[in-house]
KEROZA-304363 format. One line per 10 residues: number of its first residue (from 1); for each residue x, z, y of N, C-alpha, C. Coordinates in steps of 0.001 Angstrom, whole numbers, plus 500000, padded with zeros to 6 digits. Atoms other than C-alpha are relative to their C-alpha. Layout:
# KEROZA-304363
NUM = X Z Y X Z Y X Z Y ~ ...
# end
This chain:
# KEROZA-304363
1 = 498987 499596 499213 674855 716339 303552 501021 500856 499096 ~ 499082 499117 500717 676186 719270 301318 500424 499445 498730 ~ 499682 500451 500969 676246 717145 298195 501180 498865 500250 ~ 498864 500867 499547 678495 714329 299879 501181 500652 500602 ~ 498865 499245 499558 680681 717047 301338 500811 500536 498600 ~ 499443 499491 501257 681238 718566 297843 500516 498888 499082 ~ 499342 501148 500593 681787 715186 296363 501235 499653 500394 ~ 498609 500166 499367 684459 714434 298813 501134 500954 499392 ~ 498830 499007 500265 686456 717837 297838 500102 499622 498397 ~ 499804 500237 501528 685740 717167 293837 500829 498750 499744
11 = 499236 501472 500459 686985 713471 293970 501445 500211 500320 ~ 498439 499753 499671 690327 714826 295369 500571 501068 499283 ~ 499472 498771 500284 690507 718287 293962 499683 500076 498255 ~ 500473 499742 501476 688813 717895 290301 499864 498788 499255 ~ 499774 501308 500759 690253 714689 288836 500268 500489 498494 ~ 500138 499694 501406 690104 714527 285192 501263 500924 499262 ~ 498719 499394 500412 693847 715562 284796 499957 501482 500389 ~ 500302 498594 499502 692827 718776 286650 499153 500718 499039 ~ 500626 499481 500818 690119 719452 284375 500667 500309 498528 ~ 499261 499782 501462 692263 718902 281105 500905 501097 500280
21 = 499146 498847 499862 694761 721289 282621 499323 501313 499957 ~ 500942 498753 500064 692214 724148 283178 499640 500216 498437 ~ 500787 499845 501225 690681 723745 279885 501097 500359 498862 ~ 498715 499732 500780 694135 723874 278211 500770 501330 500210 ~ 499618 498799 499598 694754 727233 279884 500974 499981 501276 ~ 499069 499806 498516 696440 726386 283385 498943 500635 500920 ~ 500668 499002 498929 695480 728279 286414 498857 499046 500868 ~ 501108 500689 499491 692099 727232 288122 499999 500362 501313 ~ 499812 499584 498882 693317 728838 291285 499817 498887 501476 ~ 499801 500856 498920 693954 725749 293464 498509 499496 500228
31 = 501297 500684 499909 690561 724121 292629 498983 500879 500521 ~ 501082 499131 499655 688702 727202 293044 500144 500577 501487 ~ 499825 499895 498718 690308 727869 296305 499474 498988 500946 ~ 500533 500957 499314 689488 724584 297638 498418 499960 500159 ~ 501525 500194 499861 685685 724941 296894 499565 501394 500691 ~ 500379 498743 499341 685397 728643 297903 500455 500031 501538 ~ 499522 499829 498727 687431 728243 301077 498903 499048 501305 ~ 500809 501054 499064 684990 725355 302207 498463 500629 500070 ~ 501267 499225 500030 682054 727811 302166 498799 499803 499057 ~ 501182 500354 500923 680019 726588 299142 499793 501030 499281
41 = 500498 498937 500737 679827 729923 297530 498716 500572 500541 ~ 501129 499030 499064 677105 730941 300342 499043 498950 500094 ~ 501214 501136 499793 674823 727882 299872 498569 500519 500211 ~ 501355 499553 500187 671897 729902 298981 499745 501400 500822 ~ 499959 498996 499275 672846 732954 301351 499256 499702 501290 ~ 500754 500454 498674 670664 733241 304656 501159 499806 501137 ~ 499308 500415 498787 672102 731839 307854 500517 501291 500719 ~ 499708 498757 499349 672164 735240 309446 501160 501060 499221 ~ 499054 499178 500863 674439 736508 306618 501479 499129 499818 ~ 498730 500961 500357 676853 733515 306968 499980 498949 499085
51 = 500117 501196 501079 675455 731307 304543 499316 498652 500422 ~ 500745 501239 499497 673756 727862 304818 498699 499978 499819 ~ 501408 499811 500057 670318 729016 303729 499354 498527 499362 ~ 500413 501032 500711 669722 726131 301378 498587 500323 499295 ~ 501395 499709 500926 666262 725640 299598 500551 499622 498824 ~ 499538 500507 501064 666405 724951 296116 499954 498658 499712 ~ 499983 501726 499901 665513 721057 296652 501387 499369 500281 ~ 498816 500446 499675 668633 720925 298629 501287 500564 499195 ~ 498886 499676 500813 670841 722840 296072 500168 499274 498823 ~ 500066 500758 501353 669865 720636 293100 501187 498747 500200
61 = 499103 501161 500135 672137 717467 294311 501346 500680 499730 ~ 498598 499576 500369 674965 719707 294495 500311 500627 498566 ~ 499743 499642 501150 674651 721341 291288 500160 498655 499028 ~ 499751 501671 500863 674397 717793 289762 501310 499618 500331 ~ 498745 500370 499883 677565 716960 291324 501105 500578 499441 ~ 499292 499335 500777 679229 719789 289669 499843 499426 498718 ~ 500021 500481 501176 678077 718518 286490 500563 498600 499788 ~ 499552 501225 499991 679168 714806 287169 501713 500228 499874 ~ 498597 499782 500194 682653 716154 287568 500632 500891 499029 ~ 499666 498878 501164 682545 718661 284666 500811 501017 500688
71 = 499239 499224 499115 683897 721106 287327 500468 501281 498992 ~ 499883 498854 500957 685727 723702 285054 500248 501433 500518 ~ 499923 498534 499466 685292 726732 287110 498428 500486 500138 ~ 501235 499542 499766 682106 728896 287520 499241 499956 501449 ~ 500588 500075 498609 681092 727692 290960 498500 500237 500164 ~ 501561 499831 500039 677521 727009 290199 499421 501433 499590 ~ 500361 498636 500380 677159 730436 288583 500264 501008 501397 ~ 499677 499089 498805 678818 732294 291553 498933 499931 501058 ~ 501034 500084 498953 676493 730690 294067 498745 500680 499613 ~ 501389 499404 500443 673340 731644 291882 500079 501421 499896
81 = 500111 498600 500025 674669 735226 291367 500183 500707 501424 ~ 499948 499408 498686 675187 735827 294905 498344 499902 500639 ~ 501593 500147 499868 671459 734693 295254 499190 500999 499494 ~ 500716 499181 500845 670302 736913 292729 500024 501449 500498 ~ 500043 498793 499711 671676 740008 293994 499604 500495 501582 ~ 500567 499990 498426 670816 739498 297731 501307 500697 500880 ~ 498979 499611 498744 672642 740557 300958 500614 501277 499951 ~ 499760 498652 499959 672708 744383 300288 501096 500168 499014 ~ 498949 499564 501067 675129 744084 297337 501187 499252 500349 ~ 498628 500488 499597 678825 743688 298107 500536 499282 499041
91 = 499347 500680 501144 680175 741022 296014 501443 500003 500075 ~ 498498 500145 500049 683802 741037 294856 500481 498623 500297 ~ 499369 501371 500165 686008 738042 295453 500476 499483 498726 ~ 499592 500628 501438 686757 735747 292405 498889 499207 499448 ~ 500884 501090 500579 684958 733716 290173 498926 500911 498970 ~ 501220 499367 500425 681519 735116 288826 499186 498949 499039 ~ 500913 500746 500944 679623 733767 285672 498915 500830 499568 ~ 501160 499309 500294 676382 734761 284313 499880 499980 498385 ~ 500097 499832 501366 675953 736210 280642 498620 499509 499526 ~ 501355 500465 500368 673327 734648 278487 499499 500882 499104
101 = 500749 498985 500936 672687 737719 276408 501189 501329 500319 ~ 499310 498933 499632 673925 741278 276766 499661 501059 498829 ~ 500335 499224 501025 674206 743882 273887 500751 501336 500120 ~ 499399 498300 499950 675050 747829 273599 500237 500214 498545 ~ 499780 499550 501228 676526 748921 270317 499890 501822 499897 ~ 500121 498877 500143 675903 752233 268588 501198 501021 500753 ~ 498828 499211 499683 679385 753386 269542 500416 499945 501603 ~ 499722 500310 498526 679010 752490 273300 500444 498986 500502 ~ 499302 501284 499406 680689 749376 273542 498910 498957 500172 ~ 500779 501117 499432 679079 746419 275301 500677 498639 499882
111 = 499410 501193 500162 679332 742946 274828 499019 498636 500331 ~ 500685 500912 499504 678283 739550 276300 500271 498633 499064 ~ 499608 500803 500846 678302 737031 273527 499941 498453 500586 ~ 500058 501419 499580 679183 733279 274183 499596 499649 501312 ~ 500174 500056 498447 679447 733558 277763 500482 498734 500914 ~ 499434 501095 499447 679865 730331 279662 501130 500142 500977 ~ 498857 499938 499323 683228 730149 281553 500520 501518 499669 ~ 499658 498777 500316 684025 733523 279959 501621 500213 499814 ~ 498862 500151 500033 687512 732485 279259 500977 500177 501426 ~ 499137 499802 498472 688700 732572 283110 499133 500613 501033
121 = 500752 499193 498868 685898 734274 285082 500486 501363 500242 ~ 499358 498651 499271 686890 737364 287196 498928 501046 499527 ~ 501150 499248 500410 683453 738864 286570 498808 499438 499363 ~ 501184 500318 500580 680216 738773 284645 498964 500634 500345 ~ 501485 499345 499640 676505 739404 285654 499193 499916 498659 ~ 501087 500008 501185 674465 740456 282818 498700 500832 500264 ~ 501245 499382 499908 670814 741222 282803 499659 501132 499147 ~ 500335 498752 500837 669891 744857 282169 498595 500556 500686 ~ 501326 499583 499686 666142 745310 282613 499906 499347 501396 ~ 500288 500853 498843 665204 744503 286105 501235 499952 501056
131 = 498550 500283 499251 669015 744828 287664 500630 499237 499177 ~ 498794 500903 500721 672228 743323 286870 500979 500910 499946 ~ 498779 499386 500055 675352 744685 285645 501127 499189 500417 ~ 498929 500799 499922 678563 743485 287048 501063 500705 499248 ~ 499058 499500 501274 681247 743765 284411 501221 499264 500583 ~ 498449 500518 499793 685221 743151 285300 500264 499427 498645 ~ 499611 500722 501168 686470 740662 282728 501662 500472 499580 ~ 498703 499500 500074 689850 742145 283321 500054 501206 498732 ~ 499962 498900 501002 688749 745319 281290 499307 499626 498669 ~ 500567 500318 501287 687190 743169 278473 500947 499358 499008
141 = 499155 500576 501102 688532 741790 275160 499423 498611 499988 ~ 500321 501740 500064 688043 737709 275450 499928 499675 498582 ~ 499844 500578 501443 687243 736221 272114 499399 498312 500088 ~ 500090 501586 499916 687377 732168 272009 498654 499692 499068 ~ 501282 500663 500976 684262 730291 270546 500221 499115 498997 ~ 499575 500878 501246 686447 728360 268307 499875 498620 500195 ~ 500202 501501 499824 685576 725049 270058 501545 499360 500734 ~ 498857 500443 499032 688796 723303 271314 499737 499627 501325 ~ 499879 500403 498614 689312 723290 275075 498724 500735 500706 ~ 501271 499287 499515 685990 725263 275426 500201 501220 500834
151 = 499710 498797 499169 685917 727748 278342 498885 501210 499698 ~ 501093 498849 500444 683168 729915 276570 500692 500935 499072 ~ 499323 499063 500496 683951 733137 275377 499171 501083 499591 ~ 500649 498716 500033 682588 736514 273856 500873 501064 500671 ~ 499377 498822 499421 683563 739436 276020 499445 501423 499713 ~ 500454 498553 500626 683616 742975 274760 500812 501180 500750 ~ 499584 499173 499274 683990 745971 276782 499985 501363 499171 ~ 500056 498905 500752 684720 749600 275089 498908 500827 500290 ~ 500905 499206 499492 682119 751172 277386 499535 499255 501137 ~ 500295 500695 498615 680257 750542 280785 500361 500751 501002
161 = 499142 499157 498776 682499 752678 282792 500281 499190 501094 ~ 499394 500814 498916 683973 749875 284734 498773 499267 500476 ~ 500965 500876 499643 680433 748360 285247 499302 500525 501381 ~ 500616 499854 498899 678667 748211 288583 498603 499393 499982 ~ 501163 500564 500443 675064 747932 288613 499463 499710 501573 ~ 500782 500645 498759 672887 745782 291258 498537 500377 499503 ~ 501354 499811 500079 669304 746858 291504 498994 498881 499834 ~ 500957 501046 499908 667713 743544 291772 500825 498746 499307 ~ 499392 501233 500681 668121 740009 289777 499947 499800 498593 ~ 500069 500171 501385 667812 740978 286263 498958 499266 499422
171 = 501109 500659 500502 664560 739719 285432 500070 498565 500434 ~ 499781 501280 499772 665227 736508 287380 501204 499101 499467 ~ 498799 500864 500219 668591 735540 285869 499882 499049 498816 ~ 500268 501310 501208 667256 733781 282641 499339 498596 500681 ~ 500710 501002 499547 665111 731405 284450 501158 499146 500941 ~ 499134 500598 499186 667751 730604 287232 501164 499415 499293 ~ 498676 500419 500738 670622 730329 284594 499513 498675 499299 ~ 500573 501325 500634 668475 727872 282586 499874 498815 500876 ~ 499938 500954 499068 667731 725910 285710 501225 499220 500321 ~ 498521 500330 499660 671320 725858 286717 500588 499105 498910
181 = 499195 500625 501010 672650 724506 283428 499028 498437 499842 ~ 500637 501274 500102 669675 721760 283421 500530 498993 501137 ~ 499564 500981 499092 671104 720528 286662 501473 499504 499842 ~ 498712 500505 500157 674551 720416 285573 499911 498961 498806 ~ 500461 501179 501038 673110 718440 282375 499706 498970 500543 ~ 500592 501186 499375 671484 716134 284688 501238 499201 500505 ~ 498901 500720 499243 674421 715199 286575 500947 499358 499010 ~ 499007 500389 500986 676873 714980 283515 499374 498824 499217 ~ 500538 500910 500990 674339 712675 281431 499932 498680 500962 ~ 500141 501259 499057 673863 710319 284637 501489 499505 500111
191 = 498692 500330 499931 677629 710154 284839 500475 499440 498499 ~ 499740 500433 501161 677749 709587 280975 499479 498351 499954 ~ 500660 501067 500145 675334 706765 281270 500559 498684 500882 ~ 499256 500798 499101 677177 705083 284242 501214 499499 499480 ~ 498522 500264 500889 680611 705142 282111 499575 498894 499009 ~ 500279 500797 501090 678746 703453 279207 499619 498650 500341 ~ 500632 501234 499506 676968 700969 281115 501325 498961 500593 ~ 498966 500819 499462 680252 699827 282888 500981 499539 498996 ~ 498962 500400 500957 682219 699688 279795 499251 498932 499060 ~ 500793 501245 500751 679497 697453 278104 499965 498708 500834
201 = 499678 501163 499210 679821 695219 281007 501249 499395 500185 ~ 498875 500322 499969 683299 695021 281094 500700 499550 498466 ~ 499322 500378 501390 684279 694869 277294 499444 498753 499581 ~ 500311 501273 500620 684342 691411 276005 500164 500030 498403 ~ 499905 500273 501344 683617 690473 272404 499056 498782 499496 ~ 500648 501109 500303 682933 687312 270840 499518 499112 501058 ~ 500242 500941 499241 683106 685474 273933 499053 500588 501083 ~ 500851 499528 498635 680602 687648 276195 500043 501432 499972 ~ 499996 498241 499885 680320 691316 277360 499167 500461 499074 ~ 500708 499508 500943 678966 693741 275033 498447 500403 500539
211 = 501146 499899 499481 676124 694353 277471 498845 498943 499815 ~ 500819 501345 500208 674665 690778 276718 499257 500005 498521 ~ 500520 499975 501717 673993 691630 272934 498748 500742 500064 ~ 501477 499509 500250 670245 692485 272283 500142 501480 499536 ~ 499819 498730 500652 671295 695369 270013 500418 501362 501084 ~ 499366 498960 499155 673279 696950 272632 499231 500372 501320 ~ 500914 499719 499048 670793 696566 275366 499003 500887 499700 ~ 500872 499163 500770 668357 698340 273093 500429 501494 500382 ~ 499117 498659 500009 670625 701388 272785 500015 500487 501628 ~ 499788 499621 498524 671229 701252 276793 498749 500269 500445
221 = 501259 499458 499316 667606 701413 277536 499421 501124 499442 ~ 500281 498747 500425 667177 704183 275289 500853 501146 500646 ~ 499037 499101 499070 669992 706027 276957 499474 500157 501221 ~ 500182 499901 498629 668698 705285 280271 498773 500684 500244 ~ 501298 499286 499922 665131 706702 279497 500084 501258 499748 ~ 500040 498664 500015 666278 709797 278403 500800 500528 501144 ~ 499205 499261 498518 668734 710368 281460 499079 499901 500950 ~ 501026 499844 499194 665837 709531 283530 499043 501124 500195 ~ 500873 498919 500400 663471 711900 281857 500810 501420 500388 ~ 499311 498787 499866 666128 714475 281913 500327 500472 501616
231 = 499608 499795 498429 666953 714275 285585 498664 500266 500779 ~ 501175 499432 499419 663310 714448 286550 499652 501425 499648 ~ 500406 498765 500581 662539 717439 284355 501342 500905 500793 ~ 499060 499181 499649 665849 719121 285851 499465 500092 501804 ~ 500253 500057 498375 664863 718187 289689 498832 500826 500185 ~ 501558 499516 499884 661150 719442 289130 500230 501627 500061 ~ 499651 498526 499853 662654 723097 288634 500398 500405 501218 ~ 499488 499747 498690 663993 722949 291944 499184 499772 501144 ~ 501113 500266 499057 660947 722151 293657 499193 501187 500656 ~ 500821 499072 499638 658699 724333 295804 500594 501185 500994
241 = 499461 499079 498866 659215 727135 298335 500517 501220 499883 ~ 498989 498660 500248 660532 730000 296265 501349 499902 499954 ~ 498529 499920 500070 663847 731094 296307 500841 500015 498514 ~ 499731 500139 501522 663989 731368 292321 499200 498748 499305 ~ 501106 500816 500821 662841 728677 289915 499350 500713 499115 ~ 500894 499133 500730 659851 729904 288112 500308 499620 498260 ~ 499846 500086 501493 660189 730469 284197 499597 498788 499366 ~ 500442 501059 500722 657932 727658 283232 500876 498644 500391 ~ 499099 501117 499779 659823 724933 285148 501234 500191 499465 ~ 498762 499910 500356 663103 726147 284373 500029 499736 498323
251 = 500336 500145 501506 661953 726158 280669 499835 498520 499546 ~ 500176 501036 500232 660827 722931 280705 501108 498955 500260 ~ 498817 500538 499449 663997 721642 282677 501227 500057 498788 ~ 498838 499920 501004 666416 723015 280090 499583 499575 498575 ~ 500411 500717 501215 664497 722032 277213 500067 498493 499934 ~ 500221 501300 499877 664242 718615 278245 501338 499249 500047 ~ 498518 500251 499644 668019 718191 279478 500643 500107 498883 ~ 499198 499783 501161 669170 719728 276415 499712 498879 498864 ~ 500278 500970 500940 667107 717416 274159 500587 498649 500374 ~ 499456 501137 499771 668532 714448 275832 501448 500005 499783
261 = 498396 500067 500167 672164 715621 275174 500387 499162 498839 ~ 499550 500395 501115 672162 714738 271490 500018 498163 500189 ~ 499913 501433 499933 670928 711156 272131 501102 499280 501055 ~ 498995 500833 498796 672976 710261 275489 501280 500059 499151 ~ 498671 499899 500649 676159 711638 273685 500377 499097 498855 ~ 499978 500893 501332 675691 709863 270357 499970 498596 500552 ~ 499895 501504 499727 674948 706594 271889 500990 499596 501123 ~ 498887 500421 499111 677605 706552 274567 501295 499918 499083 ~ 498977 500087 501168 680230 707345 271611 499876 498832 499165 ~ 500222 501410 500821 678728 704488 269558 500360 498596 500625
271 = 499687 501264 499033 678860 701962 272405 501436 499791 500428 ~ 498243 499959 499532 682524 702987 273395 500846 499522 498520 ~ 499162 500146 501227 683634 702699 269670 501080 501013 499878 ~ 498700 499048 500221 687167 704073 268899 500352 500711 501050 ~ 499301 499594 498970 688099 704538 272284 499537 501211 500588 ~ 501002 498956 499396 685372 706982 273140 500381 501203 499488 ~ 499415 498664 500664 686895 709704 270855 501342 500524 500163 ~ 498673 499705 499798 690291 709542 272032 500084 501025 501255 ~ 499736 499039 498977 691595 712479 274054 500398 499422 501381 ~ 499685 500731 498649 693046 710278 276850 498840 499264 500789
281 = 501405 500788 499332 689552 708603 277396 499247 501310 500708 ~ 500723 498948 499567 687524 710826 279967 498536 500187 499365 ~ 501146 499906 500431 684376 710326 278087 499771 501390 499193 ~ 500061 498901 500845 684925 713236 275777 500128 501193 500873 ~ 500013 498995 498949 685330 715509 278855 498535 500395 500397 ~ 501478 499905 499599 681712 714831 279716 499214 500331 498751 ~ 500822 499706 501044 680475 714932 276289 500141 501508 499375 ~ 499608 498845 500316 682072 718058 275298 499317 501067 500747 ~ 500718 499094 499129 680557 719813 278213 498569 499937 499932 ~ 501358 500160 500373 677277 718320 277529 499576 501003 498869
291 = 500575 499275 500976 677050 719884 274311 500314 501624 500030 ~ 499841 498421 499807 678524 723236 275504 498863 500439 501058 ~ 501334 499764 498939 675662 723335 278523 498723 499866 499362 ~ 501428 499914 500306 673022 722449 276062 499934 501367 499330 ~ 500171 498692 500741 673564 725562 274085 499919 501198 500972 ~ 499830 498905 498938 674269 727682 277291 498547 500542 500433 ~ 501372 499190 499207 671263 730168 278287 498971 499282 499056 ~ 501312 500413 500755 669069 728692 275414 499991 498433 499806 ~ 500269 501637 500343 668870 725241 273810 498517 499845 499856 ~ 501211 500563 499997 665833 723057 273421 499051 500774 499128
301 = 500845 499589 500745 664598 724760 270518 499529 501756 500532 ~ 500173 498769 499223 664620 728352 272575 498749 499540 500848 ~ 500708 500277 498968 663107 726806 275400 498449 499388 499701 ~ 501236 500448 500377 660249 724996 273749 498904 501135 499566 ~ 500811 498754 500345 659153 728290 272334 499329 500496 501178 ~ 500454 499256 498923 658696 729656 275728 498799 499082 500633 ~ 501331 500923 499696 656555 726607 277026 499118 500178 499116 ~ 501254 499913 500876 654478 726617 273833 499436 501456 500301 ~ 500910 498827 499913 653633 730327 274368 499444 499998 501346 ~ 500608 499997 498624 652737 729619 278028 498720 499228 499734
311 = 501003 500896 500319 650481 726911 276609 498789 500806 499452 ~ 500965 499227 500923 648697 729365 274156 499472 500881 500847 ~ 500682 498929 498845 648386 732107 277133 499184 499608 500678 ~ 501009 500737 498568 646876 729683 279721 498609 499894 499402 ~ 501715 500281 500401 643518 729194 277276 499571 498770 500560 ~ 500247 501505 499454 643734 725559 278555 500112 499045 498855 ~ 499748 501458 500590 643421 722220 276623 501251 499791 500272 ~ 498638 500574 499401 646800 720908 276610 500107 499018 500702 ~ 500061 501041 498969 645912 717814 278556 499836 500655 501492 ~ 500086 499181 498605 644852 720213 281356 501136 500851 500175
321 = 499048 499284 499801 647764 722278 281038 501079 499077 500558 ~ 499124 500717 499550 649882 719500 281520 499703 499233 501484 ~ 500342 500360 498408 647909 718054 284601 500144 500925 500814 ~ 499932 499097 498888 647798 721219 286289 501192 500628 500189 ~ 498713 499355 499692 651165 722763 285771 501147 498792 500297
# end
């Protein structure tokens, strides 16, 4: 129900022209207000606190929808941030994103390198031990990551005088952020596959559609395999009765979805040919986000190490680990 509702909003409010405008520096206010006013920021909050009280499995298709539309505002991060701090922490209005790392310099300055949506977020939550620091972006110096139209930025504060501390959520942030981005990647890879399949069926070359050539069918099948595997891994991180994804399921989800990005994006551009790399064609909106989200909160290289360490710590043969976990 919630996935259908957000799809209806995004279909009207998050068209490719809107995404392009916001990524180019335009105001995100209209899109943000449309989502926030519909109550979607409180999806994980308890019903007695005015939220929807969704389970993780019910949240997953909503996050996948954000990925399909390459939503250029940190609505998924804001939903998760509100769940991490709980109902006793008063959240400020505005867009909240999650820092993937947090550093303190010897001179007292603090920074959050390469923060997703750092270019336009109002606040950043950074993990600081067991708690979270809420940092206002208005007090920070923003440095772009150098990638054209990317919303990722490094944020630097002269000190932590403007920070507010939330007593909980710091330990859970890495796993939830990884699972969140796995869900976004799942939605975006599915959309890229659909676009590519449609293009190959519509594009006629030498008297027949591209999709009828055996070589093209081979590439499409590889793409479909990785898209399906990524979706299953991402969805698995949102199963169970817990309110926060476990570290292991989040690690597997982020690893598998990030791994799929390279193949899915490269095959999509290869099969689209020259039109796929043009600025006017919507494919690049999706594949740029795929590469952005692949690196956000750890790529497959980082999370494979986490999974491998859990295998070693389990003292089980690998086959038993796979069966039981």
